[in-house]
NUZA-133462 format. One record per residue (C-alpha): residue number from 1; residue in three letters; y, x, z. Coordinates in steps of 0.2 Angstrom, whole numbers, padded with zeros to 4 digits. Layout:
N
 gumi votor    py    px    pz
  NUM   ala     Y     X     Z
...
END
This chain:
297
 gumi votor    py    px    pz
    1   unk  0000 -0001  0000
    2   unk  0015  0012 -0005
    3   unk  0031  0008  0001
    4   unk  0047  0010 -0007
    5   unk  0053  0028 -0008
    6   unk  0070  0025 -0003
    7   unk  0064  0015  0012
    8   unk  0029  0122  0166
    9   unk  0020  0137  0169
   10   unk  0011  0130  0184
   11   unk  0016  0112  0181
   12   unk  0008  0112  0163
   13   unk -0009  0121  0169
   14   unk -0026  0109  0167
   15   unk -0014  0095  0161
   16   unk -0008  0084  0146
   17   unk  0009  0090  0139
   18   unk  0021  0077  0146
   19   unk  0037  0071  0138
   20   unk  0039  0056  0149
   21   unk  0052  0063  0161
   22   unk  0064  0071  0148
   23   unk  0063  0069  0129
   24   unk  0075  0078  0120
   25   unk  0085  0062  0115
   26   unk  0099  0070  0106
   27   unk  0109  0053  0105
   28   unk  0099  0036  0111
   29   unk  0089  0037  0126
   30   unk  0076  0025  0121
   31   unk  0070  0027  0103
   32   unk  0058  0016  0096
   33   unk  0041  0023  0095
   34   unk  0044  0024  0076
   35   unk  0059  0035  0078
   36   unk  0050  0048  0088
   37   unk  0049  0065  0080
   38   unk  0038  0081  0084
   39   unk  0041  0098  0075
   40   unk  0025  0106  0076
   41   unk  0032  0122  0067
   42   unk  0048  0130  0075
   43   unk  0052  0149  0074
   44   unk  0064  0156  0089
   45   unk  0067  0174  0085
   46   unk  0080  0178  0097
   47   unk  0074  0167  0112
   48   unk  0085  0157  0122
   49   unk  0100  0159  0108
   50   unk  0088  0152  0094
   51   unk  0084  0137  0104
   52   unk  0101  0132  0106
   53   unk  0104  0134  0088
   54   unk  0088  0125  0083
   55   unk  0095  0110  0094
   56   unk  0112  0110  0089
   57   unk  0105  0111  0070
   58   unk  0097  0094  0073
   59   unk  0111  0086  0082
   60   unk  0122  0091  0068
   61   unk  0111  0083  0056
   62   unk  0109  0066  0066
   63   unk  0090  0069  0070
   64   unk  0083  0064  0087
   65   unk  0069  0076  0091
   66   unk  0057  0073  0105
   67   unk  0047  0089  0106
   68   unk  0044  0104  0096
   69   unk  0032  0117  0097
   70   unk  0040  0134  0096
   71   unk  0034  0151  0093
   72   unk  0042  0169  0098
   73   unk  0035  0178  0082
   74   unk  0039  0178  0065
   75   unk  0052  0186  0053
   76   unk  0057  0202  0061
   77   unk  0047  0199  0077
   78   unk  0028  0203  0072
   79   unk  0014  0204  0084
   80   unk  0004  0218  0076
   81   unk -0013  0227  0080
   82   unk -0011  0239  0094
   83   unk  0003  0231  0104
   84   unk -0004  0221  0118
   85   unk  0012  0225  0130
   86   unk  0024  0218  0116
   87   unk  0013  0203  0113
   88   unk  0013  0200  0132
   89   unk  0029  0200  0133
   90   unk  0033  0189  0118
   91   unk  0022  0177  0125
   92   unk  0030  0177  0144
   93   unk  0047  0174  0134
   94   unk  0039  0158  0126
   95   unk  0032  0151  0141
   96   unk  0048  0154  0152
   97   unk  0057  0145  0136
   98   unk  0046  0131  0138
   99   unk  0047  0129  0156
  100   unk  0066  0128  0156
  101   unk  0067  0116  0141
  102   unk  0057  0100  0142
  103   unk  0049  0094  0125
  104   unk  0046  0112  0120
  105   unk  0028  0116  0119
  106   unk  0024  0134  0118
  107   unk  0015  0142  0105
  108   unk  0007  0159  0109
  109   unk -0002  0174  0101
  110   unk -0014  0187  0101
  111   unk -0020  0200  0088
  112   unk -0039  0197  0084
  113   unk -0042  0215  0081
  114   unk -0038  0219  0099
  115   unk -0054  0214  0105
  116   unk -0056  0212  0124
  117   unk -0037  0214  0125
  118   unk -0034  0200  0115
  119   unk -0047  0189  0124
  120   unk -0040  0193  0141
  121   unk -0024  0188  0135
  122   unk -0027  0173  0128
  123   unk -0036  0169  0145
  124   unk -0020  0174  0155
  125   unk -0008  0163  0144
  126   unk -0020  0148  0146
  127   unk -0020  0149  0164
  128   unk -0003  0147  0163
  129   unk -0002  0131  0153
  130   unk -0002  0137  0135
  131   unk -0009  0125  0123
  132   unk -0007  0132  0106
  133   unk -0011  0150  0098
  134   unk -0005  0154  0082
  135   unk -0012  0169  0072
  136   unk -0006  0175  0054
  137   unk -0018  0184  0043
  138   unk -0004  0191  0032
  139   unk  0010  0195  0043
  140   unk -0002  0201  0058
  141   unk -0013  0211  0044
  142   unk -0031  0204  0049
  143   unk -0045  0196  0038
  144   unk -0047  0178  0041
  145   unk -0066  0180  0039
  146   unk -0068  0195  0051
  147   unk -0080  0191  0064
  148   unk -0066  0196  0079
  149   unk -0057  0181  0071
  150   unk -0071  0169  0073
  151   unk -0074  0176  0092
  152   unk -0054  0174  0094
  153   unk -0055  0155  0089
  154   unk -0070  0150  0099
  155   unk -0063  0157  0114
  156   unk -0047  0146  0111
  157   unk -0059  0132  0107
  158   unk -0066  0134  0125
  159   unk -0050  0135  0134
  160   unk -0045  0118  0125
  161   unk -0033  0128  0115
  162   unk -0026  0123  0096
  163   unk -0028  0136  0084
  164   unk -0013  0138  0071
  165   unk -0016  0146  0056
  166   unk -0003  0150  0041
  167   unk -0010  0142  0027
  168   unk  0003  0146  0013
  169   unk -0012  0152  0002
  170   unk -0002  0170 -0001
  171   unk -0019  0177 -0009
  172   unk -0032  0168 -0018
  173   unk -0045  0163 -0005
  174   unk -0036  0160  0009
  175   unk -0039  0143  0010
  176   unk -0058  0143  0009
  177   unk -0059  0157  0023
  178   unk -0049  0146  0034
  179   unk -0061  0131  0028
  180   unk -0077  0143  0033
  181   unk -0069  0147  0049
  182   unk -0066  0129  0054
  183   unk -0085  0126  0050
  184   unk -0091  0139  0061
  185   unk -0080  0135  0076
  186   unk -0084  0116  0076
  187   unk -0077  0114  0095
  188   unk -0061  0123  0091
  189   unk -0046  0112  0084
  190   unk -0035  0120  0069
  191   unk -0018  0117  0061
  192   unk -0017  0124  0045
  193   unk  0001  0126  0042
  194   unk  0008  0123  0025
  195   unk -0007  0114  0020
  196   unk -0012  0127  0006
  197   unk  0006  0126 -0001
  198   unk  0004  0124 -0020
  199   unk -0015  0126 -0017
  200   unk -0015  0109 -0008
  201   unk -0028  0102 -0021
  202   unk -0041  0113 -0012
  203   unk -0041  0103  0003
  204   unk -0049  0087 -0006
  205   unk -0065  0094 -0002
  206   unk -0064  0088  0015
  207   unk -0067  0071  0007
  208   unk -0084  0077  0002
  209   unk -0087  0088  0017
  210   unk -0087  0072  0028
  211   unk -0101  0065  0016
  212   unk -0114  0080  0021
  213   unk -0124  0078  0038
  214   unk -0119  0091  0052
  215   unk -0107  0100  0042
  216   unk -0090  0095  0046
  217   unk -0083  0092  0063
  218   unk -0066  0084  0059
  219   unk -0057  0098  0067
  220   unk -0044  0103  0055
  221   unk -0026  0095  0054
  222   unk -0012  0100  0044
  223   unk  0007  0103  0046
  224   unk  0016  0099  0029
  225   unk  0029  0111  0033
  226   unk  0037  0118  0016
  227   unk  0026  0109  0005
  228   unk  0035  0092  0009
  229   unk  0051  0099  0002
  230   unk  0042  0106 -0014
  231   unk  0033  0091 -0019
  232   unk  0044  0076 -0015
  233   unk  0053  0069 -0031
  234   unk  0043  0081 -0041
  235   unk  0029  0079 -0054
  236   unk  0016  0084 -0040
  237   unk  0021  0071 -0029
  238   unk  0008  0058 -0034
  239   unk -0006  0071 -0032
  240   unk  0001  0078 -0015
  241   unk  0002  0061 -0007
  242   unk -0015  0056 -0015
  243   unk -0021  0072 -0005
  244   unk -0014  0066  0011
  245   unk -0023  0050  0011
  246   unk -0040  0061  0005
  247   unk -0040  0072  0019
  248   unk -0033  0058  0031
  249   unk -0016  0052  0035
  250   unk -0022  0055  0053
  251   unk -0024  0074  0052
  252   unk -0005  0076  0045
  253   unk  0009  0084  0057
  254   unk  0027  0086  0053
  255   unk  0033  0104  0054
  256   unk  0047  0112  0048
  257   unk  0047  0130  0049
  258   unk  0063  0132  0055
  259   unk  0075  0142  0052
  260   unk  0068  0145  0036
  261   unk  0069  0125  0032
  262   unk  0077  0114  0045
  263   unk  0070  0099  0051
  264   unk  0082  0086  0043
  265   unk  0077  0092  0026
  266   unk  0058  0090  0030
  267   unk  0063  0073  0036
  268   unk  0071  0070  0022
  269   unk  0057  0075  0011
  270   unk  0045  0064  0021
  271   unk  0056  0049  0019
  272   unk  0055  0052  0000
  273   unk  0037  0054 -0002
  274   unk  0027  0037 -0008
  275   unk  0019  0034  0009
  276   unk  0020  0019  0019
  277   unk  0031  0015  0034
  278   unk  0014  0016  0046
  279   unk  0010  0032  0037
  280   unk  0027  0042  0042
  281   unk  0027  0035  0059
  282   unk  0010  0044  0061
  283   unk  0015  0060  0052
  284   unk  0033  0060  0061
  285   unk  0025  0060  0079
  286   unk  0008  0049  0083
  287   unk -0004  0062  0076
  288   unk  0004  0075  0087
  289   unk  0005  0063  0101
  290   unk -0013  0062  0100
  291   unk -0018  0080  0095
  292   unk -0005  0087  0110
  293   unk -0010  0074  0122
  294   unk  0008  0072  0123
  295   unk  0013  0058  0136
  296   unk  0031  0047  0132
  297   unk  0035  0032  0141
END
């Protein structure tokens, strides 16, 4: 039924992420459920300054954001192999920011090739309330098919952490490796950022994977940062919308990839996609609410 295209640390431990007491209501305090927005992909490269700039950016655009998932790495900040002290410091910084900013879900990182050091750091941040681990094969310089990556994401799943992985399909075969990783770690929930970018067509394989008994555990979600802006009002849009429905709109999350793309641009692109109002509401907030265990009054 397509619609018209115009139309903290301790307190977080062992508990669902709660937004009930302090949503980031930048204008009205009682937004209807369909107006809630959760941005799952925000880079905070300069700590507190970046948080302030992000909130100012969404306020200036007239956007009411209910919450966001923020990470300290990306751009000039890279979490490379052999730098456990730097990674620990960055993780502590983002956890402290989340404690100071209700509605902020902290995203931590480790490097899979750091072996036991990576697993110890993952255990530590999970104990401090971290719910999301992000790793990036290309900027961190690892192969998603390496057994050490599987060991890491399996540990994350055992700690009830969600694993966010870049899926811009920078090199041929990237999406295939991530698919195999998710199959090998069925108890871990994954978010694949950018949904394969212009290789989004690959993910239609999920509709077939679901027909194979004991193969696919329904543990893959996608954020549509970047790709929504690229495909809206383009010749690719009908196929992209078909793909969203084929993989399941219930598996799609809103992400901006700020500061590269701002949230307003992403929301405008989502609004232009030929989806129903109900589907857009799911993507803006409902799916994140279910995956992250968000609580709102």
